[in-house]
N, C-alpha and C positions, 0 to 999 in steps of 0.2 A: 560393501564397498566403502573404503575409508575416504574421507575428504583429503585434499592435498595438504602437504606439510604447512604448518603455520596457520591452518584454519581451525584445527581443534583447540578449543579453549580449555586450559587447565583451571578448573574451578572446583570448589568443594561440592560434594554430592548432597543435594538438599534432601531433607526428610519430606518426601513427596507423597501425595495421595494417589498419584497416577500409577496405573498398572495396566496389564493387558486387559482388553475388554472381554474378560472371561465371563462376565455376568450378562452377556447379550441374551435376550429372551426371544426365541423364535416366535414369530407371529405378532410381535409387538410393533405397532405402526400408528403413530399419532401425527396428524397433519394440522399445522396452523391454517385454519380455513378462513379467518377474517381478522383484519385490523380495521375497525370501523371508525373510531374517533380518537382524536388527540386534543388535549387542552392543557392549559397551565393549571397548576394546583398549588399555588403559593407564589409569593414574589417578595424579593428584597431589593432595596436600593431605588434610585430615581432614574427614570428614562433620560438618556439612552445608555446608562452605565449600570443598569440593574441586572439581577439574576432571577431566573424563573424556574420553578419546579414544573415538570412536565409529566403527564400521565397519559397512557393509551389504553384502549379497550382491546382485548384479545379473545378469540374463540378458537377452540380446537375440536377436531373430530377424531374419534377412535375408529380407524379404518383397518385395524388388525383383526386377529382371530382370538385375542385374549383380552380380558378386562385389565384396566390400568389402575394400580393401587393409588388411592387418593386420601391418605390418612393425614390428620392434622399433626403439626409439630406438638410434642417432641418426637413423634415417630419420624424416621427419615424417609419413609416410603410414600413420597408424594412428588408430583412434578414441581419444577421451579421455572420461573419466567424471568428472562433477562431482557433489558431494554437498551436501545441505543438510538441516537439522533446524529445524522450526518448532513454535510452540506457539500454541494459541488460548486466550486468557485475557482477562478483563475486556472482552469484546466486541471484541477486536482480535486479528489474527493477526500474530505477530512471529517473526523469525528468531532462534533461540537458539543456533545454531552459529556458529562463526567462519567467515570466508571461507577455507576450507581449501584445501590443495593438490589438484591434479587428477590422477586416475589415468591413466597412459599404458599402453594395452593393448600386449601383446607377442606373443600367440600365439592363433590362432583355432582353436577346436575344431569338430568336426562333429557337434554335439549334435542330438538328435531331439526337442526340446521345443517345436517350432513347429507341430505338427499338420499339417505339410506335408512332402512328400518332400524329404529333404536330399540335394543333389547335391554330393558332395565335390569340392573344387577340385583341379586338377592339382598346384598348388604348396601342399601341405598345410601349414597353420599360418600361411601368409603371406596368405591370403585367407579370408574367411568365405563359404562356398559358398551357392548359392541354396537357400532353404528351411531352412538350417542355423541352429542356435542356438549361443551361446557364453555361458558362465557364469564370473564371477569371484566366488569365495567371499570371505568377510569377511577372511580372512588375506591374500588377494591384494590386495584393495582397501585394506588397511591397511599394505602393504609400502612403507616409505619409499623403497626403491630405485626404485620406479616412480611416485613422487609428485612433481609439479613445480608451480611457482607458476602460478596462473591468468592472471597478467599476461603470460605468454609466449605466450598463445593468442589468436588471432582467432577467436572462436566463430561469427561470422557466416559466414565462409568455411571454418571448420573447419581452420585452418592453424596449425601450431605452428612457432615460430621456434627451431630447434634450435641454431644457432650462437650462442654466448655464453650459452646457457641454463644453468640450474642443473646439469643433467647434464654440460654442457661445462665449467663452472667448477669443479665439485666442491664438496665440503664438508669442511673449509674451502676457500676459493678457492685453486686450485693456482697462480695467477698467470700472467702473460703469458709466452709466447704460447699456452701450452697451455689457458688458460681460454676461448679464443675461436677454436679451430681446427676446430670441428665434430666433435671426437672426444669420446667419453664419458670424463670424469674422475671422476665420482661412482662410488665403489666400494661394494660391499655393506657392507663394514666401516665405511666413513665414514657411509653412510646410516643404519646402526644407531645411531650416536651422536647422531642428531638427535632421538631420543626421540619424544615426542608432538607436537612442534611442527608437522610437516607435515599431521597428520591432522585430521579433523573433531573439534571439541572442544565439549562442552556442560557447563555447571556444574551442581553439585548443586542450587543454588537454582532454576535454570530447570526441572529435572526435577521438583522438588517443587511448583512453582507452576503448572505447566501443567494446564489443564482438559482440553485435548485435545492430545496430542503426535503429531507426524507427521514423516515423513522422505521425502526426494525423491532420486531418482537421475536423472541426465541424461547421455545420450550425445551427444558432439560428433563429428560425422562430416564429414570433408573433402568438400565439394561436395554435401552433402545439401540438396535443395531445400526452401525454406521450407514448401511445401505438404505435405511429408512429415515435418515435425518435430513435429506435434501429439502423436504418440505416441512420440517419441524420449525423452521424459521422463515421469515419473509419480510418484505418492506413495502411501504407506500410513500408517495410524495405528499407534501402538504404546503399550503399557503399560510403566510403569517402577516397579520395586520395589527398595528398597535392602535388601540382605540383612544388613547390618552390616559387610560387607567390600567389596562391590562392588554395582553396579547390575545387576539382572536386567531386561533389555529384551526384550519379546516383541511381535513384529509381530502386528497385528490387522486385521480387515476385509480388503478386497480392494484390488488395485491400481487406482487411478484415473488414466488417462492425462491428460497435460497438466500445467499449472501447479499447484503446491501450494496456491495461493490458493483453489482449489476446495474446500479443507477448511474454509473460513471460513463458518460457518452464516449464512444470510440475506444474504450479500453478493452483489453483482452483479459479474461479472468480464468485462472486455473487453480488447482488445489492438490493437496496430498496430505496423508497422515504419516505419522512416524510408525509405519507398519501397524501392528495391532497393539503397540505399546501405548500410544497416546493419540489425541484427537487431531482434527482437520484444521489446516491453515489455508486460507485463500490468498492468492497473489493477483492483484490487478496491476496491469502495466499499460502505459500510454506513452508512445514515442512520437514526437513531432520534430519537424525540421527536414533537412538541415537549414540553418541560418548561418551564413558565412562559414560553412563547413562543419558546424557543430549541431548534433542532434540533442534534443532535450528528452531525458528519460525520467519518467515519473512512476514510482511504485507505491502501491498501498497494500499492506498486509493486514488481513482480518483474521484474527484467531477465533474460530468458532467455538472449539471445545478442547483445545490442547491444554491440559492441566498444568504441566510444567512451564509452559510458555516458551517463547522464542527468545534466545539470548544473543544470537548473531545471525547475520545475513551475508552470504557471499555471492557476488555477482561476477561471473567471469568476463574478461575482456581480452582483446588482442594485445599481444606484446607490441609495444610501440604506440598504442592508442593513447591519446591525451584525454585526461579527465579534469574537469574544472567545475566550480560552483556546486559542489556537493552539499547536501543539506538533509536535515532530519526534523520530524515533528512527531511528538507524542501527545498525550491528552492532559498532562498535568501542568503545563505552562512553566515548569521550573527548568531553567537552562542547566542547572547542576546535574540533572538526571538525563540529559540528552546523550544519545549514543555517539561514540566516536567513529570516525571514518578513516580508513587507511587505504590509500591507493597503492597497490602493489604491481608488480610487473604484469601479472596475468589475471588480476582480480581487483574488484573494489569490495572491501570488507567493512561492514558496519557491525559494531560490537557494543553491547549494553554497558552502562555505567552504573549498574546496580538496580536498574529498572527494566525488567524484561517486558516483552509484549504479552500481556495476560489474556486470558480468554474473555470474549465479548468486548474486544477493543480493536481499534484500527491505528496503526502507525504508518507514517509516510517517509519515504526515502527518495532522493532525487539527485541528479547530476547532469552534466553535459559532457559529451564525448564526440570526437571526430570520427569514431567508428560507427558504421551503420548497424541497425539491429538485425539479428538473426535468431533463429530458434535455439535455445540453450536451456540447461537446467540450472536453477538457482539452488544454492545450498543453505539450508536452515539448520541451526544448531539449538538443541534444547537449552533452556536456562539451567545453570548449575551442572553442566556436562562433566562427566568423568574424563580424565586424560585420555583414556582409550576408547571413548565413545564416538560413534559415528552419528552424523545427523541424517536428515532426510532431504529429498530433492523435489522441487516443484518445476515442471516445465514452464518456460516463460520466454521472454526476449531479453537479449543482452547485447552490449556493444562488441560483437565478435565478427564484424564484417568490415575490415579496414581496406577499402579499395584505393583510398587516396591518403598516403602516409606523409606525415610531417617530417621533413628532413632536418630542419634546423632553423634558427632565428634569422631574421633579416638584418639589415644594417642601415641605420639612420641616426641623425643627431638627436631625435626624440623617439617617438614610438614608430617602429618600422611598419610598413604596410603588410597586410595579410595576403595570403594566396590560398584559394580554395576551389574545389570543383563545383560546377553548377550543372543543371539539366534535370530532366525527368526520365529516369532517375539521375542523381548526381554521381554517376558511375560510367566508366568508359566501356559499356557493353558494345559488342559488335552491332552495328546498325543503329546506334543511338544518335539520331540527327540533332538532338537538343544539347548534346554535351559541350562543355567548355570549361574554362577556368576564369576566375575573376579575382581582382585585387582591390581591396578597400583600404582606406586610410591614406589615400594620395591627395595631392593638390587638385582641386576642382579644375576641370577643363584642360589639364596638362596632358602631354603625351605619355603613353605607357607602353613599354616594350616587353614582349614575352620571349624568353630564351629557353632552349632546352639543350641538353648535352647527351651525346650518345654513349658516354663512358660512365662507369661507376666512380664513386669517390667525390671529393671536394677539394678546393684549393683556396689559398689565401690571396686576396687582391687588395692592397692598400689598407690592410687591417680589417677587411670585410671577408666573409666566407662566401664563395661561389659554390652553390649546391648543384650545379649542372654537370658535375663530373670533373675528372682530372684533365680532360682535353679541352679543346676550344668549344665554346657554346655557339649555338646556331640560333639566330633570330627567326622566330616563326610567325610573329604577329605584332602589329603595332596598332594602337587605338587611342582614342582620346577619352579621358575620364569624364564622367557626368558631373552634375552640380554637387553631388555628394562625395566626390572623390573616388568613385568606383569605376574601375576599368574592366570591361567585359571582353574576353577573348573567346570567340566561338570556335569550336573545333569538332564538327560532326565526325562521328566514328564510322568509317565504311564497314559494310557487312562483308568483310574480307577475312577468311579464316587464317590467312598468313599473318594477321595482326594478333592472333590469339597468344596470350602470354607475354606480349611485349611490355616493356617498362620504359617510361619517359620521366625525366627529371626536369622540372620546370622552376623558373625563377623570373620574377618580373622586375623591371627597372623603371622607376618613375622619375619624371622630371620635377625637380624642386629647386628652382633657380635661387641661388644665394644661400640655401639651407641644406642642400644635399650633402651626403657624406663623401661621395666620390666627385672630385673636381668641383666641389661646391654646387653642383647642379643635379646630381643623381643620387637616389637612394634605392636600396634593394629590399624586395619583399622577402618573406621567409621562403624556404625551399619546399617543393611539393613533389612527391613521387606518385605518379599515376600508373596504375596497372590496367592493361587492356585485356578484354576477353570476357567470355561467358562462363568458362570452366575453371577459372583460377581459384585457388584456395581463398576462403573468406578472410583468414588471417595470413599475412605474409610469411 
């Protein structure tokens, strides 16, 4: 199924490591069983503007029916461990760690932490035996000698490109031909000079501002089937306290298997892969409101193991739905790499500016819309997509329920008053006794009149547009504004099937003595079309 016209991004085809997961190994099943500790492992700068290197302890269990290869680099046949720290704040979950280097494992223990009999392998250290556990302490996971760039890894197939890698090139680069001969050039002495750079890093400010702090570990295993990956990653929460010299980080709660997006309260998390071609991307969504007729949409995309990465996001919307206050956040802090947003007739499209969503990273997208949320599929396009390439879809929520449509602007000497639906829900369902409309931006304590018209269309009146139809408007309510200039017109909807499918066009008239547009005393709100019923289409 192709995405709608204008969605497909014409871009050069990257030389990519990704391919179908043809290397899936039946019976391979590795579970992240513990995230026990988190602590700082280096620091730069002065509080509260400093930067902290962070390391965590990880334990895995072999719960499959085959042993897991665990060879040292430069062999590519070993697990890799990715790390991530996130924060929940201001109603949003954001990644606060950099995209750090990835740990290359080097020796498998025969631990008994799996609550299953551990069968030691014949080749001790080079395989993780059946039922056995293996633990890497914080010092191991912070050791620069075993940390390499995530770009060298195809996380979908679990394959590391050893030749010409950082371990092959050395630090600094040893030069040709030794930097690309498949032999390790990075020494322990040279690795120690890298300092904090390869490690996971979190700023003082992010530790201070986080309402909920959480960290994630993820094991990347060569040939691990997608169906066995749900528990190959997981997260825990932690507390942070600055002692005056360093941050004291203490893990709290229990391990939750799966994406760290599950730490986002009241969010709905779904996911999909690009078929068998590439890995899984999780989508978290949280919708709040409405506030004065607008819903707040927050999305967080976590790329678990999609090698090519995501280059564009398409969120469908109703034709006629308004969108405002759109924004984007990645993890590099560079505005030049921020994704662009394009609001089209039936979609909001975010597209990369040279920086895709890579694996083991979270990007955020948000906007406000006067359309309510409903179930819909979001379109994701791989980075570097071919002109004829289709993307993949993730079920989620989108602004595709426009029950109260904006007809047009109001008329005032300064900012016209608004007009929006209220109630629980803010929709004219049959039998909704809480329904009404409200107008804000009026003069406090002044009278406010609500009109509606039975006919379609609009007409001009003294340079203002009347949105109540081509005929005469009928006054249906009069009330007095409160101290904030908000006028509330209650209009309970009877449970009468005869009202199903009816449409009403409303406009409010506020009294503004001496400053009104009409006759110096009155100003008009924007126009609002309200659709009644339980069975009406979600988009007009």
